[in-house]
Legacy VTK file of the C-alpha trace (Angstrom):
# vtk DataFile Version 3.0
C-alpha trace
ASCII
DATASET POLYDATA
POINTS 97 float
12.524 -15.534 26.954
10.879 -13.885 23.184
7.357 -14.756 22.315
6.296 -18.445 21.820
5.984 -18.965 18.213
2.542 -18.792 16.411
0.748 -20.692 14.592
0.626 -20.438 11.100
-3.363 -19.476 10.010
-3.719 -20.586 6.307
-3.491 -24.216 5.040
-0.106 -26.308 3.457
-1.966 -25.856 0.229
-2.776 -21.569 1.404
-1.116 -18.782 0.512
-2.724 -15.135 1.095
-0.989 -11.525 -0.017
-2.668 -8.209 1.502
-2.627 -5.173 0.168
-2.939 -1.835 1.952
-3.600 1.885 1.918
-5.800 1.866 -1.601
-6.804 5.297 -2.127
-9.763 4.083 -3.528
-13.684 3.689 -2.601
-14.597 0.237 -0.804
-17.310 0.148 -2.730
-15.141 0.519 -6.582
-12.332 -2.013 -4.948
-15.264 -5.117 -4.834
-15.853 -4.354 -8.067
-12.872 -5.181 -9.504
-12.268 -8.033 -6.401
-15.423 -9.766 -7.658
-14.178 -10.133 -11.076
-11.764 -12.113 -9.825
-12.905 -14.488 -7.219
-12.561 -18.462 -7.648
-11.121 -17.537 -10.751
-8.079 -18.628 -12.426
-5.009 -17.041 -12.038
-3.855 -17.203 -15.669
-7.506 -16.083 -16.496
-7.458 -13.577 -13.302
-4.097 -11.556 -14.292
-4.922 -11.529 -18.441
-8.504 -9.731 -16.380
-6.732 -7.770 -14.316
-4.227 -6.557 -17.284
-7.201 -5.530 -19.767
-8.646 -3.505 -16.785
-10.462 -0.198 -17.731
-11.148 0.057 -13.951
-7.716 2.399 -12.074
-7.131 0.143 -8.704
-7.467 -3.187 -10.929
-3.299 -1.958 -11.507
-3.306 -2.896 -7.492
-5.456 -5.391 -7.258
-2.719 -7.565 -10.121
-0.120 -6.581 -8.426
-1.341 -8.407 -5.257
-2.473 -11.485 -7.006
1.734 -11.178 -8.470
2.563 -11.076 -4.265
0.137 -14.031 -3.909
1.107 -16.259 -7.224
4.726 -15.269 -5.880
4.537 -16.348 -2.148
2.458 -19.564 -3.240
5.849 -20.727 -5.727
8.370 -19.682 -3.294
7.508 -20.055 0.339
4.210 -23.006 -0.522
6.453 -24.785 -3.673
2.882 -24.866 -4.634
2.287 -25.160 -9.243
1.220 -21.689 -10.368
-0.585 -23.650 -13.410
-3.044 -24.883 -11.108
-4.119 -21.596 -8.384
-7.290 -20.672 -7.545
-7.949 -17.732 -6.175
-10.694 -19.068 -3.278
-10.818 -15.592 -1.857
-10.756 -11.655 -2.568
-12.283 -9.703 -0.636
-13.068 -5.470 0.187
-12.322 -3.853 3.467
-12.852 -0.386 5.774
-11.089 1.939 4.307
-8.757 5.143 5.617
-10.768 8.181 5.410
-9.890 11.309 4.290
-11.126 14.795 6.099
-11.779 17.684 4.107
-12.750 20.732 5.420
LINES 1 98
97 0 1 2 3 4 5 6 7 8 9 10 11 12 13 14 15 16 17 18 19 20 21 22 23 24 25 26 27 28 29 30 31 32 33 34 35 36 37 38 39 40 41 42 43 44 45 46 47 48 49 50 51 52 53 54 55 56 57 58 59 60 61 62 63 64 65 66 67 68 69 70 71 72 73 74 75 76 77 78 79 80 81 82 83 84 85 86 87 88 89 90 91 92 93 94 95 96
């Protein structure tokens, strides 16, 4: 009687993590996300750890979550992971008066 099971949107060799409600502008966050695109995970994590941007810690946390998902849920090799996509959407707007 429940609803039918939804098909998985990702391939078998892909993993995903999403970070929502980060309190920073999308333009600033996109600068940090651009550093990690199309790079190996080890290099991206090292860059994020030593980045001077405040939001880099939250991005690093999201990348580590995706790595954990790939390792535990999909049995992928952590040493061969590459960040294929990193994108930023609209953020919440704080109304001030």
